[in-house]
C-alpha positions as CSV (number, residue, x, y, z in Angstrom):
1,M,0.0,0.0,0.0
2,N,1.6,3.3,-1.1
3,H,1.8,6.3,1.2
4,N,-1.3,8.1,-0.2
5,K,-3.5,5.0,0.1
6,Q,-2.3,4.5,3.7
7,I,-3.3,8.1,4.6
8,A,-6.7,7.6,3.0
9,Y,-7.2,4.4,4.8
10,V,-6.3,5.9,8.2
11,F,-8.6,8.9,7.5
12,A,-11.5,6.7,6.5
13,L,-11.0,4.5,9.5
14,S,-10.9,7.6,11.7
15,L,-14.0,9.0,10.1
16,F,-15.8,5.7,10.6
17,S,-14.7,5.5,14.2
18,T,-15.9,9.1,14.8
19,S,-19.2,8.5,13.1
20,L,-19.7,5.3,15.1
21,A,-19.0,7.2,18.3
22,V,-21.4,9.9,17.4
23,L,-24.0,7.3,16.4
24,V,-23.5,5.6,19.8
25,I,-23.8,8.9,21.6
26,V,-27.0,9.8,19.7
27,L,-28.5,6.4,20.5
28,I,-27.7,6.9,24.2
29,L,-29.2,10.3,24.2
30,V,-32.4,9.1,22.5
31,I,-32.7,6.3,25.1
32,V,-32.1,8.7,28.0
33,C,-34.6,11.3,26.6
34,K,-37.2,8.6,26.2
35,K,-36.7,7.5,29.8
36,K,-36.6,10.9,31.4
37,P,-40.3,11.8,31.2
38,I,-41.3,8.5,32.7
39,E,-38.8,8.9,35.6
40,S,-39.7,12.5,36.2
41,H,-43.4,11.7,36.1
42,E,-42.9,9.0,38.7
43,T,-41.2,11.4,41.0
44,L,-44.1,14.0,40.9
45,P,-46.6,13.8,43.8
46,V,-49.8,12.3,42.3
47,K,-53.0,12.5,44.3
48,A,-54.5,9.0,44.6
49,C,-58.2,8.5,43.9
50,A,-60.4,8.3,47.0
51,H,-60.1,5.2,49.1
52,V,-63.2,3.1,49.5
53,Y,-63.8,2.3,53.2
54,P,-66.1,-0.5,54.4
55,L,-68.8,0.8,56.6
56,T,-67.5,-1.4,59.4
57,N,-64.2,0.4,59.3
58,I,-66.0,3.8,59.6
59,D,-68.1,2.5,62.4
60,A,-65.1,1.3,64.3
61,A,-63.2,4.6,63.7
62,T,-66.0,6.7,65.1
63,D,-66.9,4.3,68.0
64,G,-70.2,3.6,66.5
65,F,-70.8,7.3,65.5
66,N,-70.4,8.3,69.2
67,R,-71.9,11.7,69.9
68,L,-68.8,12.5,71.9
69,R,-66.8,12.5,68.7
70,I,-69.0,15.1,66.9
71,I,-67.0,18.2,65.9
72,G,-69.5,19.8,63.6
73,E,-73.0,19.7,62.2
74,G,-74.3,21.4,59.1
75,R,-76.9,21.3,56.4
76,L,-75.3,18.2,54.7
77,G,-74.4,16.1,57.7
78,T,-72.7,15.5,61.0
79,V,-68.9,15.5,61.2
80,Y,-67.0,13.2,63.6
81,A,-63.4,13.1,64.6
82,A,-62.2,9.5,63.9
83,V,-59.0,7.4,64.1
84,M,-58.8,5.5,60.8
85,E,-56.6,2.4,60.8
86,G,-54.9,1.4,57.6
87,G,-56.0,2.5,54.1
88,T,-54.7,5.6,52.5
89,A,-55.2,7.6,55.7
90,G,-52.4,5.5,57.3
91,G,-52.4,3.7,60.6
92,G,-54.0,5.5,63.4
93,E,-54.4,8.8,61.5
94,L,-56.9,11.4,62.8
95,V,-59.5,12.2,60.1
96,A,-62.8,13.9,59.8
97,V,-65.8,11.7,58.9
98,K,-68.9,13.4,57.5
99,R,-72.0,11.3,57.8
100,I,-74.6,12.6,55.3
101,H,-78.1,13.2,56.8
102,P,-80.3,10.1,56.1
103,R,-83.1,12.2,54.4
104,L,-80.5,13.5,51.9
105,V,-79.2,10.0,51.2
106,L,-82.8,8.8,50.5
107,S,-83.5,11.7,48.1
108,N,-80.2,11.1,46.2
109,A,-80.1,7.3,46.2
110,G,-79.1,6.9,42.6
111,F,-77.2,10.1,41.9
112,G,-73.7,8.6,41.4
113,F,-72.2,9.4,44.8
114,S,-69.1,7.3,44.3
115,T,-68.3,8.7,40.8
116,I,-68.5,12.3,42.0
117,L,-66.5,11.6,45.2
118,K,-63.7,10.0,43.1
119,S,-63.5,13.0,40.9
120,L,-63.5,15.5,43.9
121,S,-60.9,13.5,45.7
122,L,-58.4,14.3,42.9
123,A,-58.3,18.0,43.9
124,Q,-55.1,18.9,45.6
125,H,-54.1,22.4,46.8
126,P,-52.6,23.9,49.9
127,N,-55.8,26.0,50.4
128,I,-58.4,23.1,50.3
129,V,-59.1,20.2,52.6
130,P,-58.4,17.0,50.7
131,I,-61.0,14.3,50.5
132,I,-59.3,11.0,51.5
133,G,-62.1,8.5,50.9
134,Y,-65.7,7.6,51.2
135,S,-68.1,4.8,52.2
136,E,-71.4,3.9,50.6
137,A,-74.0,1.4,51.9
138,P,-77.8,1.2,52.0
139,G,-79.0,4.3,53.8
140,E,-75.4,5.6,54.3
141,R,-73.1,8.0,52.5
142,I,-69.8,8.8,54.3
143,I,-67.1,11.2,53.3
144,V,-63.6,11.0,54.9
145,M,-61.5,14.1,54.9
146,E,-58.2,15.3,56.3
147,L,-58.2,16.7,59.8
148,V,-55.1,18.4,61.0
149,G,-55.8,20.6,64.0
150,M,-58.3,22.9,62.2
151,V,-61.3,24.9,63.3
152,S,-63.6,26.9,61.2
153,L,-63.5,30.6,60.4
154,D,-67.0,30.7,61.7
155,F,-65.8,29.5,65.1
156,Y,-63.1,32.2,65.3
157,L,-65.4,35.0,64.2
158,H,-68.7,34.2,65.8
159,Q,-68.6,31.3,68.3
160,N,-65.5,31.8,70.4
161,P,-65.8,34.9,72.6
162,D,-62.1,35.6,72.2
163,G,-61.8,34.3,68.6
164,G,-62.3,37.6,66.9
165,S,-59.5,39.3,68.8
166,L,-57.2,36.3,68.0
167,L,-57.6,37.2,64.3
168,D,-55.7,40.4,63.9
169,W,-55.8,42.3,60.6
170,T,-52.6,40.5,59.4
171,K,-54.2,37.1,59.9
172,R,-57.5,38.2,58.3
173,F,-55.7,39.4,55.2
174,R,-53.8,36.1,55.1
175,I,-57.0,34.1,55.5
176,A,-58.8,36.2,52.8
177,A,-56.0,35.6,50.3
178,G,-55.6,31.9,51.1
179,A,-59.4,31.2,50.7
180,A,-59.4,33.1,47.4
181,R,-56.5,31.0,46.1
182,G,-58.4,27.8,47.1
183,L,-61.5,28.9,45.3
184,E,-59.5,29.9,42.3
185,Y,-58.0,26.4,42.2
186,L,-61.5,24.8,42.3
187,H,-62.8,27.2,39.6
188,E,-59.8,27.2,37.2
189,G,-57.0,24.8,38.4
190,V,-58.7,21.4,38.3
191,A,-60.5,19.6,35.5
192,P,-63.4,19.4,35.5
193,N,-63.9,22.7,37.3
194,I,-65.6,22.5,40.7
195,V,-68.3,24.9,41.9
196,H,-68.3,25.0,45.6
197,G,-72.1,25.7,46.0
198,C,-72.1,27.0,49.6
199,L,-69.0,29.1,50.4
200,K,-69.3,30.6,53.9
201,P,-67.1,30.8,57.1
202,S,-68.2,27.4,58.4
203,N,-66.7,25.9,55.2
204,I,-63.4,27.6,55.5
205,M,-61.1,25.8,58.0
206,I,-58.2,27.6,59.7
207,D,-55.2,25.4,60.5
208,V,-52.6,26.0,63.3
209,K,-50.6,28.3,61.1
210,F,-53.7,30.4,60.3
211,C,-53.8,29.1,56.7
212,A,-57.3,29.0,55.2
213,R,-58.5,25.7,53.6
214,I,-61.8,25.3,51.9
215,C,-63.9,22.2,52.6
216,D,-67.2,20.7,51.5
217,Y,-66.6,21.8,47.9
218,G,-68.7,20.3,45.1
219,L,-71.2,18.6,47.5
220,S,-74.3,20.7,46.7
221,F,-75.6,17.8,44.5
222,M,-76.4,16.1,47.8
223,A,-78.9,18.8,48.8
224,P,-80.3,20.4,45.5
225,R,-83.4,21.7,47.2
226,E,-82.0,22.4,50.7
227,T,-82.1,26.2,51.4
228,R,-81.0,26.0,55.1
229,G,-77.6,27.6,55.5
230,L,-77.6,29.2,52.0
231,V,-79.7,32.3,52.6
232,G,-77.4,35.3,52.6
233,Y,-74.5,33.5,51.0
234,M,-76.2,33.2,47.6
235,D,-76.9,36.0,45.1
236,D,-80.4,37.0,44.0
237,E,-80.0,35.1,40.7
238,Y,-79.5,31.8,42.6
239,W,-83.2,31.9,43.6
240,S,-84.4,32.7,40.1
241,E,-86.3,29.8,38.4
242,R,-85.1,30.8,35.0
243,R,-81.3,31.3,35.5
244,G,-80.8,30.1,39.1
245,G,-78.6,27.6,40.8
246,A,-75.1,27.5,42.0
247,C,-72.3,28.6,39.7
248,K,-68.8,30.2,39.8
249,E,-70.5,33.7,40.1
250,S,-72.6,32.6,43.1
251,D,-69.4,31.3,44.7
252,V,-67.7,34.7,44.2
253,Y,-70.8,36.3,45.8
254,G,-70.4,34.0,48.8
255,F,-66.7,34.9,49.0
256,G,-67.6,38.6,49.1
257,V,-69.9,37.9,52.1
258,V,-67.0,36.1,53.8
259,L,-64.8,39.2,53.3
260,L,-67.5,41.4,54.8
261,E,-67.6,39.1,57.9
262,L,-63.8,39.4,58.1
263,L,-64.0,43.1,57.9
264,S,-66.9,43.7,60.3
265,G,-66.8,40.7,62.6
266,R,-70.6,40.4,62.1
267,Q,-72.6,37.4,61.0
268,C,-74.3,37.3,57.6
269,E,-77.8,37.4,59.2
270,Q,-79.5,36.0,56.1
271,G,-78.3,38.8,53.8
272,L,-78.7,41.8,56.2
273,L,-75.0,42.1,56.5
274,V,-74.7,43.0,52.8
275,K,-77.5,45.6,52.9
276,W,-75.9,47.2,56.0
277,A,-72.2,47.1,54.8
278,L,-72.5,48.3,51.2
279,P,-73.7,51.9,52.0
280,L,-70.9,52.2,54.7
281,I,-68.2,51.2,52.2
282,K,-69.6,53.5,49.5
283,Q,-69.6,56.4,52.0
284,M,-66.2,55.5,53.5
285,R,-67.6,55.2,57.0
286,F,-65.1,52.6,58.1
287,D,-65.3,53.5,61.8
288,E,-68.8,52.0,61.7
289,L,-67.9,49.1,59.4
290,L,-64.8,47.5,61.0
291,D,-64.8,44.9,63.7
292,P,-64.8,46.8,67.1
293,R,-62.8,44.1,68.7
294,L,-59.7,45.2,66.7
295,V,-57.7,48.4,66.8
296,V,-58.1,50.3,63.5
297,P,-54.7,50.8,61.8
298,C,-53.5,54.4,61.4
299,D,-53.2,53.7,57.6
300,I,-56.4,52.0,56.4
301,K,-55.6,52.0,52.7
302,H,-55.3,48.2,52.6
303,I,-58.6,47.8,54.5
304,V,-60.3,50.2,52.0
305,R,-59.0,48.1,49.1
306,L,-60.2,44.9,50.7
307,A,-63.7,46.5,51.3
308,K,-63.9,47.5,47.7
309,V,-63.1,43.9,46.6
310,A,-65.9,42.7,48.9
311,S,-68.3,45.3,47.5
312,A,-67.5,44.3,43.9
313,C,-68.2,40.7,44.7
314,V,-71.6,41.3,46.3
315,G,-72.7,44.5,44.8
316,N,-72.8,43.5,41.1
317,S,-74.9,41.2,39.0
318,R,-73.4,37.9,37.8
319,K,-72.4,39.3,34.4
320,S,-70.6,42.3,36.0
321,R,-69.0,40.4,38.9
322,P,-65.3,39.8,38.9
323,C,-64.0,36.3,38.4
324,I,-62.1,34.8,41.3
325,G,-58.8,35.1,39.4
326,Q,-59.1,38.9,39.4
327,V,-59.9,38.8,43.1
328,V,-56.9,36.6,43.8
329,A,-54.5,39.0,41.9
330,I,-55.6,41.9,44.3
331,L,-55.6,39.9,47.5
332,N,-52.2,38.4,46.8
333,T,-50.8,41.9,46.5
334,L,-52.5,43.0,49.7
335,E,-51.3,40.0,51.6
336,I,-47.7,40.7,50.5
337,E,-48.0,44.4,51.5
338,V,-49.7,43.7,54.8
339,C,-48.0,40.5,56.0
340,S,-44.4,41.1,54.9
């Protein structure tokens, strides 16, 4: 082999080796890239679907629905503190068990309770109370929820004599912003979107860090004709036969009422709060509006903005009402300015 041929051979061999190395690298990259999404997907926290509990387990966890375990009662059912052994709740974990009123169970016997609960249980956000599981049996509908040292906003504002003073203005702004984010997630962050159907202080839980967490979302199907507990938290359109019912706009109205309760410390009183508060906000008479249990800040500009948000939520018709995303944008800014 002459010198020129030898050079050509070496060059060709080198080129082949380089091409082979590049090809091997490309193949490795393709394999790695194909594996990456699977690996990263597996590392993401995925909310498991609701666990199905036998009624015998629920009965044991609540000591036979012992009245001493009752921690709340509402229009949908009675809530018990329970210790749930095994299942997705883990061994010996404290949970809240909501036992739906028997009359509501009978009137919704074939409504697809399990299907709806499985869908609702997929919702996962720091400002909502997760649904862990459920139980279904003849004459019984049970919902199992997380319970981590929480009491309701209603308890703080209206039931505990010292509760209102425990919620200073900083905490109230934090609660308002957190509840708004939870509602925004239900309306826009989960598919299918969830209409709460009855947003009020008793359905906003406050944990040990004063973080607001919405509960009982999407359960209005259980009581479609039940008006108890709704009056004052639903807009006028809700009661209309032609265009009534719960929707995102009615949720925003209920949230506006919650803001008025945070501002004033007063109860809804079946809609009288709105009629009393709106003129005071319009006329800037905040010395009359604000909760007398708290000292009014020297600079009330943040409180004025919060009151205007509340007014926009309850003072407009559905078509003119802000969406919860617009409310969240304002309240997030207020929370940063007040709480930082």
